[in-house]
C-alpha positions as CSV (number, residue, x, y, z in Angstrom):
1,M,27.6,1.3,14.5
2,T,28.5,-2.3,14.8
3,D,26.6,-5.6,14.7
4,S,26.7,-8.3,17.4
5,S,29.8,-9.9,15.8
6,G,31.7,-6.6,16.2
7,G,31.8,-5.9,12.5
8,P,30.1,-3.0,10.8
9,A,26.4,-3.2,10.8
10,P,24.8,-3.7,7.4
11,Q,23.1,-0.6,6.0
12,R,19.3,-0.9,6.0
13,R,17.6,-0.4,2.7
14,P,14.1,1.1,2.7
15,Q,11.5,-1.6,2.7
16,Q,10.1,-2.0,-0.8
17,R,6.5,-3.0,-1.5
18,K,6.0,-6.7,-2.3
19,Q,4.9,-7.8,-5.7
20,V,2.3,-10.7,-5.8
21,L,1.0,-12.6,-8.7
22,L,-2.7,-13.0,-8.3
23,R,-4.9,-15.2,-10.5
24,L,-8.5,-14.1,-10.6
25,D,-11.6,-15.2,-12.5
26,P,-12.1,-12.7,-15.4
27,S,-15.6,-11.8,-14.3
28,V,-14.3,-11.2,-10.7
29,Y,-11.5,-9.0,-12.0
30,E,-14.0,-7.0,-14.2
31,A,-16.3,-6.4,-11.1
32,L,-13.3,-5.4,-9.0
33,A,-12.0,-3.0,-11.8
34,R,-15.4,-1.4,-12.0
35,W,-15.6,-1.0,-8.2
36,A,-12.1,0.5,-8.2
37,S,-13.0,2.9,-11.0
38,D,-16.1,4.0,-9.1
39,E,-13.9,4.9,-6.1
40,L,-11.1,6.5,-8.3
41,R,-8.6,3.8,-7.5
42,S,-6.6,1.3,-9.6
43,A,-7.5,-2.3,-9.3
44,N,-4.3,-2.9,-7.4
45,A,-5.1,-0.2,-4.9
46,Q,-8.6,-1.5,-4.5
47,I,-7.2,-5.0,-3.7
48,E,-4.9,-3.6,-1.1
49,F,-7.6,-1.4,0.4
50,L,-9.9,-4.5,0.7
51,L,-7.2,-6.7,2.1
52,R,-6.3,-4.1,4.7
53,R,-9.9,-3.6,5.7
54,A,-10.4,-7.4,6.1
55,L,-7.2,-7.7,8.2
56,A,-8.3,-4.8,10.4
57,E,-11.8,-6.3,10.9
58,A,-10.2,-9.7,11.8
59,G,-7.8,-8.0,14.2
60,R,-4.9,-9.1,12.2
61,L,-3.6,-5.9,10.6
62,P,0.0,-5.5,11.9
63,G,0.5,-2.4,14.1
64,G,3.6,-1.4,12.0
65,A,1.7,-1.5,8.7
66,K,2.3,1.8,6.9
67,P,-0.7,3.6,5.5
68,I,-1.5,3.2,1.8
69,P,0.7,5.7,-0.2
70,R,-1.2,8.6,-1.5
71,R,-1.2,9.0,-5.2
72,G,-1.9,11.9,-7.5
73,R,-1.6,15.6,-7.2
74,P,-0.7,17.0,-3.7
75,P,-3.3,19.1,-2.0
76,A,-3.3,22.8,-2.7
77,S,-1.3,24.9,-0.4
78,D,-3.1,27.3,2.1
79,E,-0.6,30.0,1.3
80,P,-1.4,32.4,-1.7
81,E,1.0,32.3,-4.6
82,R,3.5,35.2,-4.8
C-alpha cells in the first residue's frame, strides 16, 4: 500500500486510550469512589461511564466511540468441561 506521495503508507498503530490528569475536590472524589464501589467499578471507570452517558444524552457521543472495555473474569462457557 502507498500513501498519496507514492511512498509506502505508514503502518497504523492501534489507538491507545488517552490519559488525562483530573483535579477534583477531595469530597467529590470520595463520593465518586463510593458510588463506583457500589457499582463494582473503579473510580476511573465510573468517570468514563458518566462522561459517556452525559455525551450520549447531549447527542455528542461520537458514532465511532468504542464501548468501554470489559474488565475481570470472562463469562463462563456454555460448553461442559471435558
